[in-house]
C-alpha positions in Angstrom: -60.6 34.5 -9.9 -60.6 35.5 -13.6 -59.5 33.3 -16.4 -56.3 35.4 -16.9 -55.5 35.0 -13.2 -55.9 31.2 -13.4 -53.7 31.1 -16.5 -51.0 33.1 -14.8 -51.1 30.8 -11.8 -50.9 27.7 -14.0 -48.0 29.2 -15.9 -46.2 30.0 -12.6 -46.8 26.4 -11.4 -45.4 25.0 -14.7 -42.3 27.2 -14.4 -41.8 26.0 -10.8 -42.2 22.4 -11.8 -39.7 22.8 -14.7 -37.2 24.5 -12.4 -37.6 21.7 -9.8 -37.1 19.0 -12.5 -34.0 20.8 -13.8 -32.6 20.8 -10.2 -33.3 17.1 -9.9 -31.6 16.3 -13.2 -28.5 18.3 -12.4 -28.3 16.7 -9.0 -28.6 13.2 -10.4 -26.1 14.0 -13.2 -23.6 15.3 -10.6 -24.1 12.2 -8.5 -23.4 9.9 -11.5 -20.4 12.0 -12.5 -19.1 11.8 -8.9 -19.5 8.0 -8.9 -17.8 7.7 -12.3 -15.0 10.0 -11.0 -14.6 7.8 -7.9 -14.4 4.7 -10.1 -11.7 6.2 -12.3 -9.5 6.6 -9.2 -9.4 2.9 -8.6 -6.6 1.0 -10.5 -6.6 -2.3 -12.3 -7.4 -5.6 -10.7 -5.6 -8.9 -11.1 -7.3 -12.0 -12.6 -5.8 -15.3 -11.3 -4.2 -17.5 -13.9 -4.4 -21.3 -14.3 -0.9 -21.5 -12.7 -2.3 -19.6 -9.7 -5.3 -21.9 -9.4 -3.1 -24.9 -9.4 -1.0 -23.7 -6.5 -1.1 -25.8 -3.3 -2.8 -24.2 -0.3 0.6 -23.6 1.4 3.2 -23.2 -1.3 5.7 -21.7 1.2 5.8 -24.8 3.4 9.1 -26.0 1.9 12.8 -25.3 2.4 14.7 -22.8 0.3 16.0 -19.2 0.4 13.4 -16.9 1.7 12.7 -13.2 0.7 10.2 -10.6 1.9 8.3 -8.4 -0.5 7.8 -5.1 1.3 5.5 -2.3 0.1 5.9 1.4 1.2 3.8 4.5 1.3 0.3 3.0 0.9 -2.4 2.3 1.0 -3.8 3.7 -2.2 -6.9 2.7 -4.2 -4.9 2.9 -7.4 -2.3 0.2 -6.6 -3.0 -1.6 -3.3 -6.0 -3.6 -4.4 -4.1 -5.0 -7.5 -1.1 -5.9 -5.3 -3.3 -7.6 -2.8 -5.1 -9.5 -5.6 -1.8 -10.8 -6.9 -0.5 -11.8 -3.4 -3.8 -13.6 -2.7 -3.7 -15.5 -6.0 0.0 -16.4 -5.6 -0.4 -17.3 -1.9 2.4 -14.9 -1.0 2.6 -13.0 2.4 4.1 -9.5 2.4 4.9 -6.6 4.7 3.2 -3.3 4.2 4.9 -0.2 5.7 1.8 2.1 5.6 1.7 5.9 5.7 -0.5 7.4 8.4 -2.3 10.0 6.4 -3.1 7.5 3.6 -4.2 4.9 6.1 -6.6 7.5 7.7 -8.1 8.1 4.3 -8.4 4.4 3.4 -9.0 2.3 6.6 -10.8 -0.3 4.5 -7.6 -1.1 2.7 -5.6 -1.2 5.9 -8.1 -3.8 7.2 -7.9 -5.8 4.0 -4.1 -5.9 4.2 -4.4 -7.2 7.8 -7.3 -9.5 7.2 -5.5 -11.2 4.3 -2.6 -12.2 6.5 0.0 -9.6 5.7 2.1 -7.6 8.2 0.9 -4.0 8.9 3.9 -1.8 9.7 4.5 1.9 10.4 6.0 4.3 7.8 5.3 7.6 9.6 2.4 10.0 9.1 3.3 12.0 6.0 6.6 10.7 4.8 8.9 13.4 6.3 12.6 13.7 6.2 13.3 12.7 9.8 16.7 14.4 10.2 14.9 17.7 9.9 12.3 16.9 12.7 12.5 17.8 16.3 12.3 14.8 18.7 8.7 15.8 19.5 7.7 16.0 15.9 9.4 12.6 15.2 7.4 11.0 18.0 4.1 12.5 16.7 4.8 11.1 13.2 5.3 7.6 14.6 2.7 7.5 17.4 -0.1 9.1 15.3 0.4 6.5 12.6 0.4 3.7 15.2 -3.0 4.9 16.5 -4.6 4.9 13.1 -3.2 1.4 12.2 -4.2 0.0 15.6 -7.7 1.4 15.3 -8.1 -0.2 11.8 -6.6 -3.6 12.6 -6.8 -4.1 16.4 -3.1 -4.8 16.4 -0.4 -2.4 17.4 2.5 -2.2 14.9 6.0 -3.3 16.1 7.9 -2.5 12.9 8.9 0.9 11.6 10.6 2.0 8.4 12.0 5.5 8.1 10.9 7.4 5.0 13.8 7.5 2.5 15.6 5.2 4.9 16.9 8.2 6.8 17.0 7.8 10.6 17.4 10.4 13.3 18.3 10.4 17.0 14.9 11.8 17.9 13.2 9.1 15.8 15.3 6.3 17.4 14.5 7.6 20.9 10.8 7.7 20.1 10.9 4.1 18.7 12.7 3.0 21.9 10.1 4.6 24.1 7.3 3.0 22.0 9.0 -0.5 22.1 9.3 -0.6 18.3 12.1 -1.7 15.9 14.6 1.0 15.2 14.1 1.2 11.5 13.7 -1.6 9.0 15.9 -1.1 5.9 16.0 -3.2 2.7 18.4 -4.8 0.3 19.2 -2.7 -2.8 22.9 -3.1 -3.7 22.6 -3.0 -7.5 22.1 0.0 -9.7 18.8 -1.3 -11.0 16.0 1.2 -11.0 13.1 0.9 -8.5 9.4 0.9 -9.2 9.0 4.6 -8.3 11.3 5.4 -11.2 8.8 3.9 -13.7 11.3 1.6 -15.6 8.6 -0.8 -16.7 7.7 -4.4 -15.9 10.7 -6.0 -17.6 13.2 -3.8 -15.7 11.4 -4.4 -12.4 11.4 -8.2 -12.8 15.2 -7.8 -13.3 15.5 -5.6 -10.2 13.6 -8.0 -8.0 15.5 -11.1 -9.2 18.9 -9.3 -8.9 18.3 -8.2 -5.3 16.8 -11.5 -4.2 19.0 -13.6 -1.9 18.2 -15.5 1.2 16.8 -13.0 3.8 16.5 -10.1 1.4 13.8 -7.5 2.0 12.8 -6.1 -1.4 11.7 -2.5 -1.5 8.5 -1.9 -3.5 5.7 0.6 -3.3 1.9 0.7 -3.5 1.5 4.5 -3.5 3.6 7.7 -3.9 5.4 8.3 -7.2 4.6 4.8 -8.4 0.9 5.8 -8.9 2.1 7.9 -11.9 3.8 5.0 -13.7 2.1 3.3 -16.7 -0.4 0.7 -15.4 1.3 -2.1 -17.4 4.3 -1.8 -15.1 2.2 -3.6 -12.4 2.7 -6.8 -14.4 6.1 -7.1 -12.9 4.7 -8.4 -9.6 3.1 -11.7 -10.7 6.0 -12.3 -13.1 8.6 -11.8 -10.5 6.8 -14.0 -8.0 6.6 -16.8 -10.5 10.3 -16.4 -11.5 11.4 -16.5 -7.9 9.5 -19.6 -7.2 11.0 -21.2 -10.3 14.4 -20.5 -8.8 13.5 -22.2 -5.5 12.7 -19.1 -3.4 10.0 -19.0 -0.8 8.3 -15.8 0.7 8.1 -14.6 4.2 7.4 -11.5 6.2 9.5 -9.1 8.2 9.8 -9.6 12.0 11.9 -7.9 14.7 15.2 -9.6 15.5 17.9 -8.9 18.1 20.5 -9.6 15.4 21.5 -7.0 12.8 20.9 -8.2 9.3 24.0 -8.2 7.1 21.8 -8.5 4.0 19.5 -5.5 4.9 21.9 -2.7 5.9 22.1 -3.9 9.5 18.4 -3.8 10.2 17.4 -5.6 13.4 14.9 -7.6 11.5 14.6 -10.9 9.8 12.5 -12.6 7.1 10.4 -15.3 8.8 7.7 -17.7 7.6 4.1 -16.5 7.9 
């Protein structure tokens, strides 16, 4: 082999190595960028305060009017972890009406909700308007969500909340066949804006306090339109919990009941200790 041939071979080898190095650099950069992108999806986290750390192990073990904080449409990595952080720090149980497609995407959050002592309930597969569904479609929405939630937690849900609070005969029939509640509603009798309307933390504290009476089920969200609200709005939750406790309230979870609730639009459900 001549000197020129050897030089050409060395040059080709160098070009190959440089190309290989460039591919590796691009691959690593893409991986880092993907990781950073994943991290930006996650929302803020809550840091317990001195007041939280001073709470007794079971702050709800006392008499007083009892309310249930209920969260719809989740789980989401943007909001659910913060909400769970707050509930853990404040020793507050809650009820999560989880959406099937979101639960399939984030089973680890479903498990965390369950493992931290909250009630996992069904909110249909993709938040449809039930009056427009056929009976068969309604049952699929409910049953498919049940399957995902049961697989994640090992517990079959017994509670169901209709998206938009809008029932249908087909949905009611499916719930009866599945042995589930026929739709858990909530208390919202004022004209105060809800969290999905992005009114800010002060307005939401006012909303929660206004709607809170004994046995009230307070409608809140950990996904959906609420994801687009300013992050500072989330400060409403620890503030509202502290304010309710200062007024003598305790916190419970939603459970099926044979008696219609006069407080929560006739729902056959009650707020019970956890």
